[in-house]
N, C-alpha and C positions, 0 to 999 in steps of 0.2 A: 596556522590555526592555533587557537588558544583553548586550553582545557575548559576555561570558564564558558566559552561559546558552546562547546559540545556537552556541557553539564547543565544546560537549562533545565529547570524543574518543570514537571508536567503542566503546572498552571501557566508558566511563561510560554510554553509551546502552544498551549490551547489559545492563549491570547494572541499569539503570533498568527495562528490560522484564522482566528476571528477577524483579524485586521485585513487579511488578504482574500477573504471569502468572496467578496463582491466580484473581483476580476480573476478569480483563481483559474477557472476553466480557460479563459482567453490566454492568460499567461502561460499555462501549461501547453496549450496548442502552439503558441509562438516559440517557446523555449525548446520544445521537442520537435520542431519543424513539422508538426502535424502527425508525428508518429504515435502520440498518445492513444489515438483511436485504434491503431493497429495493435498496440499492446493490450488494450481492453478486449479486443476480439480474441487474442491469444489466450487470455485468462478464461474467457467464457468457453472456449473450445477445450481447454485443459480440464476444466471442472466436469465436463460431460454430464451436465444437468439434464434431468428429464422432467416433464410436466408433473407438478404436484410435489416435487422434492422441496425441502426447506433449506435455504442457504443463508449463511451469515456473511455479509459483506462488511468487514471491519475496516475502520478508517475510511468510511464511505464518502466523507467530504460533502460535496454538493450533490451527491446521489447520481452523478453521471454514470459511474460504474454499476450501481445498483439497477438503474433503468436498463442498461445493456443486458444484465443478467436476467432480468424479468422477461426478456423477449424469448427465453427458452421455455416459458411456461412454469418455471419454478416460482415458489413463494420466497421473496427476498426480504431479509431484514437488514437494513443499513444501519450501522452503529458508528458513532463518532463522538469524541470528547469535546469537539468545538461546537458550541451552540451557534456561533455565527455561520459556520459551514452548514449546519442542519437547517438553519433558517432559510438560507438560499436554496438548499436542497428540497425543501418542502414545496417550492415553486416549480420544481423539475420532475417530481415523481409521477409515475404512471400507475395504473392498476397492477397489483401484485407486489408493490413495494411499501414496506413500513419503515419509518425512521425512528431510531431510539438513541437517546443520549447515553453514553456509557464509556467507562474506562477499560482499556484493553487488559489491564492488570487485575481488574475485578469486574468481570463481565456480568451484567444483570440478567443472566439466563440460567435455567436449571441444567443439570447434567444431561448430556446426550440428546439434546433436542433438535440438533441440526444434522442434515445429511452431508453437508459440506460447509467449509468455511474458507474464506479467501481474504487476503489483505494485500493491497497494492500501494506501494510507495509509502507505507505507514509504519512498518515494523521498526525501521531504524529511528523513528521519532518517539518510540515508547521508552520509558525510563528503564525498563528491564525486559529486553526482547525474549530472554529465556522464560520468564514468567508469563509473558504474553503468549508464547507458543504453547505453554502448558495449559493456560486458560482456554485457548482455542481447542486443545485436545479434550478438555473436560466437557465442553458444551457440544462436542461432536459425537455422534453415535459410534459404537464399535463398527469398524469397517468403513466409516465415512472418510471423506477426502479433504485434503488441504492443498491450496495453491497459494504460494507467496510470489508476488511479482515485485521485484526490487531492482534498483540500480545496482550494477555489478562492475566487473573488471573487464574491459575490452581484451579480446584474446590475441589480437595482432599488435605487437609492441609499438610500431610506429603510429598506429591508430590510437593506442592507449595514450601516448604522449600528446597527440593532437587533441584528444578528448579532454584530458586533464587541463590543457591550456585553455580550451573553451570553457570548461567548468569553472575554473578559478578566476579567469580574467574577463571573458566575454559574457558569461551568464549573468553576473550582477549588473553589467552595463545594459544588457537587453532588458533585464527586469526593471531597471530604473525607468525605462520608457513605457512599459506596459503594466507593471504591477502597482497596486495601491500601497505596498509596503516593500520597497526594494531591499531594505536591510534584511528582511526575512530570508531572501534568497542567497545572501552571503552565508547565513547559518546552514541553509539547505545544501549549498554547494560543499561546504566543509563536512557536513554529515555524510554526504555521498562519498567523498574522498576517503573518509575514515571507516567506511562500512566494509565488512568482510567480503572476500571474493567468493566465487561460486562454491568451491570445495569447502571453505570454512563455514559458509552458511548451511550447507548440506549437513555438516557435522553438528552444527548447532541445532538444526531441526531434529535430527535423530536423537541428540542428547536430551531433547525435551520430551521424548517418548513416542515420536512418530516413527512409522516403519516404511519400508520400501521407498526411501527418499531418492528422488532423481531430479535432474534439472536439464533444461535446455536454454541455449543462449538466443536472445533476440537482438537484432541490430548489432551484430558483431560483438556481443557481450556487454554492450552498454546497459542492457537490462537482462536479467535472468529470471526464468520461471522455475520455481522449485515446487515439486508435487510430492505428496506423501499420503499414506493411509493411516487411519487411527487403528491400532491393534484391536483385534477381536477379543 
């Protein structure tokens, strides 16, 4: 992996997601072997939303995650910096979902306006994850909840080796067949490999001001859910 690859500027990353937006959901389903739906369900359950609560779904992409959250009866605001993703998402949204263009480092919302905030597979694509976590805290009310769903480190060493082999060798090849921009998935694979493990991310979340940070592994640690509260 090269530092230049992982140091893409936000505008470059946004353009990358614009390019893959049309087939993004299909590619995710194929590359995850259909597990993406299971992970979305886990996020919804971890948030413990109730009807009428307001939740921010950051890095909402094509609004597939936002639509799943709206089934709880909560009011969902999906936010993403890729206009291409949002354009696709506007064809997918249901009642209870609003889509807003915005940068995770400068969220276009007032302080404390959300009961909960979540980000799935997007925190590692921000230019400054610490600042993004602080911005999420700013827009969440005291006592509100955070759920971060991200790729992580498999807990069983032999499986970790197999996973990394798939990630770095097979994932780009599969993406070449189903994605509209296979090169983007080379960057995504490298960003996953360079991302902090479960413990390190928990420390990062706490360092951004969140409290009661905990996590649980999904799919043997391929994905981890980190949950935290905004201090009163």
